[in-house]
N, C-alpha and C positions, 0 to 999 in steps of 0.2 A: 504493500500500500504506500510506496514511496511517491513523492511528488517530483516527477521528472519533467513533466510538461504542464505549463500553466497557461490557461486561456484568459487573457486580460480584456474584458469587455468595457469599452469606454465611449461616452459621448463627449468627452473632454472637459465639459464644464464641472462635472462632479468627481471625476477620476482622472488624475494626471500622472505624469512621470514620477512625481514625488511619492505618490501612493505605491507605485511599482517598486521604487527604490527601497521602501521600507520592508518589502517582501523578499529582497534579494539575498537575505541571510539564509533563505531556503537552499541556497547553493551549498551550504555546509551539510545539507542532507543529500539530496540527489538532483535538485533542479538544474536543468541544463538547456531548457528550451522554453521560450515565451512566444505565444501567439497573440498578436494584437487583433481585436475584432471591433469594427465600427459598423453599425447597422443604420442605414439611412431609411427611415420609415416614410412611406409615401404620404401618409396623412399629415405627418409633421412638415414635409416639404410644402404641401398645399396650404397648411396653416400659416407658414412663414410668409407666403406670397398673398394668401387670401383670394387667389384667383384659380384654384385648382392646381393639379400637379404640373410642374414645369421642369422639362428636361434640363434646361440650362442651370437651374438651381441644383439639381442632382449632380451635374458635372462639377459645379463650384464646390459643393460639399465633399465630393470624392477627392478633389485635388487638395482641399484644405486638410482632410484627414491624411492623405498620402504624404504631404509635406511634414506633418507632425510625426507620423510614424517613421519616416526616414531618419529624422533627427534622433528619435528614441532608439531606433535600431542601431545606429552608428555607436551610440553609447554602450549598448549591450555587446556589440561585436568586439569592441575594445576590451571587454571583460571575458571574451572567449565563449560567449553564449550564442546559441542558435536562435533565430528569429523567424517567425512566420507572420503573414498579414492577410486579413480578410476585410475588404471594404465592399459591402453588399447592400442591395436595396431589397427590403422585405420586412416581414414581421420580426421584431427583435428576438422574442423567445424562440421561435421556430428556427431562425438563422443561427442563434447561439447553440442550440441543441444539435443542429446539423454540423456545425463546425467542430463541436466537441466530439461527436461521433467520428467524423472524418479524421481528426487529429489524434484521437484516442487520448484526450487530455486527462490529467489526474486531478485538476482543480480548476473551477471556474471562479473568477474574481469579477464582481460587478458592484457598482455603486448603488446606494439606496435609491428608491424610486423618487422622482421629482414631479410626478403627475399631480395635477390639481384635484380638488375635492370632487368636482363633477366627473373628471376623467376616471377617478377611482370608482365612483359610483356606477358608471356605465361600462367600463372596460376592465376595472380591477388594476392591480399592480403588476408590472412586468416582473418584479422580483418575486412576488408570491407565486405567479404563474410558473416561473422558472423553478422555484423550489418544489412545486407540485409535480413537475414533469421530468426534471433531470434525474438521472441515475448516477451522476457525478457529484461529489461534494461541491458545495457552493459557498464561497466566502463573500458576504455582503460587507463591503468595505465602508468604514466611517473613519474620519480623521480624529483620532484621540487628541492630537495637539490642539485642535480647535476648541476642545472643552477643557483644556488645561489639566487633563488627567495624566497624560503620559506622552512622551515623544519617542517611546521605544518601538521596536518591531512588534507587530501583532502576535507573533508566535512565541514571544519571550515567556509570558506567564499566562497561559490560557486557564480559564475556568471551565471545567467540564461538568455539565449538568447530567446526572445519571438517573435514569428511571428504570433501568434494567431491560429496556426494550432492545430488540436486536440491533437497531441502528445506533443506540447510545453505547452499546457494548462494542460495536464496530468502531465507534469513535475512539475508544480506548486503544485499539490496535493502530488506528490511524496516527494518533499522537506518539505512540511508542516508536513508530518508524521515523519520527523527527527528533530522536534523542540527541542529535548533534546540534539541534536548533533550539529546542525547548529548555528553558532554565528550570522551571518548576510548574507542576500542574496542581491546581486546587480542584478537588472533586466535591460537588455539592449534590445532595438529594433533598428535594423539597417535599415535605409531607403536607398535602392539602388538608386544611382543617376540616373540610367536608368528609374526608375519609377516616377521621378519628371516631371510633365507636365510643370512646370514653374520653372526655375532655379534662379529666382530673389530672393534677400535677404528676401523680405517680404513674398514670398511664402514659402521659406524654413523655416522661423521662425514660420509661421502658421502651417506647417506640423509638425514641432518639438513640438509645443504646443499641438496639437491634440493627438499625440502619448504619450506625457508625461502624459496627463490627463488619457489616457487609462491605462498606466502603474501604475499610482498612485492608481487606484482602486485595482490592483493586490497587490500592496504594502500594502494597507490597510488590505487585507485578510491575508497577512503574519503577520502583526502586531497583528491582532486579534488572530492569532494562537500562538503568543508569540515569533515571530522571527522578528528581525530588518530587514528593507528592504529599499532600495533606488532605484530610477529609473533613467535611462539614455537613451538618444536618440543620435545615431550616424548616420552620413550620409556618404555613400561610398560603397565600396565592402564588402559584409557581411563577407567573409572569412578573410579579413584583419582587419576589424573594430571590430569584436568580439575578436580577439586576442589583439588588442589595448586596448579595454575596460577592458579585463582581467588584463593587465599590469597596467592600470590607477587605477583600483580598488583594486590592490594587491590581486587578487583572488587566491584561492588555487585549484579551480576546475572550468571547463567550463561544463555547462549542456545545452543540446539541445534536442529538439524533433526530431525524425527521419524524413527524407524528405518525402514529399507527392508525389515525382516523381515516375513514374512507375519503376519497377525493370530494364527494358531494358534501359531506359534513364539513371538511376543511374549507371548501369554497364559501359556504354560507355562515359558518360559525367560527372559522379560524382555528388556529392551534398555537400553542406556546412558542414553538420555533418560528412560526410565521410572524407572530406579534413582536418577538424580540428582534428578529431580523429587520423588521420594518421600523420599529419604534425605539429600540435601545440606542444609547449613545456609543455603545461598544461595537467594534467589528464583530461580526457574527458568522461562525462557520457551521453550516448545517450538513450533517452526514446522512445520506440516504441509506436504507437497508440494502443488504447485498442483493445484487440483481440475480434472480434465478434464471435457469435455462428456458423457462416458459414465459418469462416476462416480455411485455410488449416492447417494441423498439421505441426509442425516445422520440 
């Protein structure tokens, strides 16, 4: 589960070369190839002109993206890295998935959605749609330096939210493969108050102890891989407590397994990974379950 090839999806205004630079310590792991992706969406071109789709506007956007990517690529070439480029017209999510499959990428990096309220209402978020459809881990990048939390690389001190789902356990293995990059992992399990049969202090402490013991075993597996790890149990709403734990632990990244909810339920009710990916101030890495032989193509 090494990260050898990274797909960097950008519209430039929310994700620039400074973001990519903060991820280049992944070279201490296995990263050797970066693929730049810029998707020109037809409806966005029409919105810019207000007169319907214009071919000359598409050409202008292609050239602007190409000039930017040439500059970025030269920087990476000097560091001995391989570079690929996709500048395409189409639906963002569909084109990203197509490029991911063609390149056999190990990680997709994308900025948080900047759609307006009405666009979210009628078409949803590109990020959420990508999280639902991709079988490749997705890193939703946010600039921690903008919030004065940290200027470090995202993979320095990840907070891993564990719920013992297959995807969250897969996230454990994903981080172990980054032992030359990760300084320390903090593991957190959030017990939802709704799931407590007994709200007495004694019952809560018993629950906390049981989950800490389970987390300690995972910490031991990280320590055996050469990564420092600490365990934490929080009680409350998972969406809020995972964010609180990230602050308490001075995390640089939140890592979660994708939800086990059905696609229909996720679309209308959402999920904790989706909400954190969209709303958290922290970069968020969402790990999908392992793709089975009978799974549909992306």
